[in-house]
Wavefront OBJ file of the C-alpha trace (Angstrom):
o trace
v -16.087 21.254 29.288
v -19.842 20.875 29.687
v -21.137 17.286 29.656
v -23.491 16.755 26.673
v -25.567 14.360 28.760
v -26.194 16.189 32.056
v -24.644 19.645 31.523
v -22.196 19.360 34.435
v -19.071 21.508 33.976
v -16.432 19.169 35.405
v -14.926 16.246 33.521
v -11.669 14.341 33.554
v -9.524 13.576 30.507
v -9.098 9.823 29.969
v -7.044 9.924 26.761
v -5.468 12.562 24.482
v -3.969 12.134 21.040
v -3.067 14.356 18.085
v -5.319 14.162 15.005
v -5.709 15.947 11.664
v -2.007 15.954 10.928
v -1.228 17.053 14.492
v -3.248 20.228 13.978
v -5.800 19.213 16.628
v -6.020 17.169 19.811
v -8.715 14.567 20.403
v -9.629 14.131 24.066
v -11.749 11.358 25.573
v -13.493 12.726 28.655
v -15.655 11.403 31.487
v -18.209 13.545 33.313
v -17.502 13.848 37.052
v -21.232 13.897 37.848
v -22.903 11.233 35.684
v -19.940 9.234 34.319
v -20.952 9.822 30.664
v -17.972 9.515 28.291
v -17.607 11.881 25.338
v -15.012 13.138 22.867
v -13.827 16.711 22.326
v -11.442 18.226 19.791
v -9.120 21.116 20.525
v -7.656 23.291 17.750
v -5.668 26.486 17.761
v -7.651 29.502 16.614
v -6.510 30.458 13.122
v -6.988 33.586 11.083
v -10.187 33.677 9.095
v -10.191 32.415 5.547
v -12.696 33.872 3.100
v -14.144 31.870 0.199
v -14.925 33.838 -2.952
v -17.875 32.190 -4.677
v -18.451 32.057 -8.464
v -20.651 35.133 -8.466
v -18.297 37.158 -6.281
v -20.066 36.597 -2.961
v -17.767 36.076 -0.009
v -18.303 33.811 2.985
v -16.180 32.449 5.798
v -14.476 29.119 5.126
v -16.395 26.347 6.895
v -14.531 23.063 7.340
v -17.701 21.310 8.512
v -19.512 22.286 5.301
v -16.730 20.570 3.333
v -16.924 17.498 5.587
v -20.721 17.294 5.109
v -20.294 17.347 1.315
v -17.627 14.664 1.501
v -19.813 12.529 3.783
v -22.640 12.681 1.232
v -20.280 11.750 -1.632
v -18.785 8.861 0.372
v -22.094 7.482 1.619
v -22.158 3.657 1.393
v -18.535 3.626 0.171
v -15.569 1.974 1.923
v -14.320 5.332 3.217
v -14.053 5.944 6.954
v -15.063 9.064 8.794
v -11.452 9.606 9.836
v -10.325 9.458 6.176
v -12.906 12.106 5.311
v -11.835 14.360 8.187
v -8.167 13.881 7.276
v -8.861 14.774 3.634
v -10.723 17.923 4.690
v -7.910 18.886 7.089
v -5.337 18.433 4.301
v -7.319 20.720 2.001
v -7.645 23.337 4.735
v -3.922 23.120 5.470
v -3.075 23.590 1.782
v -5.399 26.600 1.565
v -3.897 28.220 4.657
v -0.432 27.415 3.312
v -1.137 29.694 0.365
v -0.863 32.634 2.753
v -3.907 34.359 1.280
v -6.928 35.736 3.113
v -9.279 34.927 0.227
v -9.454 31.821 -1.947
v -11.764 31.085 -4.872
v -14.326 28.312 -4.343
v -13.143 26.756 -7.616
v -9.702 26.129 -6.086
v -11.246 24.478 -3.033
v -13.470 22.257 -5.188
v -10.564 21.153 -7.360
v -8.350 20.367 -4.359
v -11.154 18.302 -2.823
v -11.837 16.464 -6.078
v -8.191 15.553 -6.649
v -7.799 14.174 -3.146
v -11.146 12.375 -3.330
v -10.246 10.842 -6.709
v -7.210 9.203 -5.091
v -9.325 7.987 -2.166
v -12.425 6.612 -3.938
v -13.300 7.091 -7.608
v -17.042 6.510 -7.153
v -17.210 9.130 -4.392
v -15.169 11.418 -6.658
v -17.732 11.129 -9.491
v -20.570 11.765 -7.015
v -18.835 14.866 -5.650
v -17.950 16.103 -9.151
v -21.544 15.695 -10.317
v -22.775 18.023 -7.585
v -19.825 20.433 -7.660
v -19.906 20.804 -11.452
v -23.703 20.657 -11.541
v -24.065 17.826 -14.055
v -27.388 18.169 -15.861
v -27.106 15.298 -18.360
v -26.154 11.660 -17.991
v -23.505 12.125 -20.727
v -21.536 14.321 -18.323
v -21.135 11.332 -15.987
v -19.814 9.283 -18.911
v -17.266 11.947 -19.855
v -16.040 12.115 -16.254
v -15.682 8.333 -16.033
v -13.768 8.352 -19.347
v -11.382 10.993 -17.934
v -10.782 8.715 -14.939
v -10.011 5.775 -17.265
v -7.587 7.861 -19.325
v -5.816 9.073 -16.196
v -5.515 5.514 -14.895
v -4.067 4.392 -18.278
v -1.509 7.240 -18.260
v -0.471 6.297 -14.739
v -0.168 2.628 -15.704
v 2.113 3.631 -18.607
v 4.411 5.437 -16.185
v 3.309 9.030 -16.694
v 2.707 10.139 -13.111
v 1.988 13.783 -13.802
v -0.767 14.956 -11.469
v -3.881 16.179 -13.202
v -6.051 18.921 -11.763
v -9.442 17.845 -13.014
v -11.571 20.784 -13.997
v -8.669 23.082 -14.838
v -8.026 22.026 -18.431
v -9.392 23.124 -21.792
v -12.363 20.790 -21.363
v -13.792 23.105 -18.711
v -14.650 25.714 -21.338
v -16.420 23.128 -23.498
v -19.027 22.180 -20.889
l 1 2 3 4 5 6 7 8 9 10 11 12 13 14 15 16 17 18 19 20 21 22 23 24 25 26 27 28 29 30 31 32 33 34 35 36 37 38 39 40 41 42 43 44 45 46 47 48 49 50 51 52 53 54 55 56 57 58 59 60 61 62 63 64 65 66 67 68 69 70 71 72 73 74 75 76 77 78 79 80 81 82 83 84 85 86 87 88 89 90 91 92 93 94 95 96 97 98 99 100 101 102 103 104 105 106 107 108 109 110 111 112 113 114 115 116 117 118 119 120 121 122 123 124 125 126 127 128 129 130 131 132 133 134 135 136 137 138 139 140 141 142 143 144 145 146 147 148 149 150 151 152 153 154 155 156 157 158 159 160 161 162 163 164 165 166 167 168 169 170 171 172 173
C-alpha cells in the first residue's frame, strides 16, 4: 500500500477490524519510510450493480455518491461519519440482496430515506427535499406532517413500516 504522505510502497499493519457489517476490513497502517500513519479499507470485489435513473439512463452504482449525499443531509446534525457509512452499507447490502443486476434509482432513494428517517428526522427532511426536488415551502410542511402522523401511529402501537414516497400521495405532487 502506497503511503499517502511520501509515496513509499512498504507499510506495516498496526490494527485490523471488520467494519460495514463485516463486509470490509479497516486497517491502520504505518509507513516504513516516514512513519506516517493512515487508514485503508479492504472489500471483496462484487459484481457491478446498475442504477436505472428516472429517464431511463443507466449508470454504475456508486456507494461514495450515496455517502456524499448523506453527509450533506447530516451536516451539523448529531450523526457520526460511521453511522452514515453504516447506513450506506446497509442500503448497498439490501440492493445486492435483491439478486438483480439493475435497480431503479427510486428504490435506492426510498431505502435511504427510510433508514435516514429512523436515524435523524431533520436530515431525512433535508435529503427528501433534494431527492424529491421540493420547489415550494409547502412541500416541507407536508413532509413534516407525514413524519408527525407516522410518529403518532407508532406511539399508538401500530408499528407497520412506511415506505415514504411509495403511497398514493406521490401521484398528487
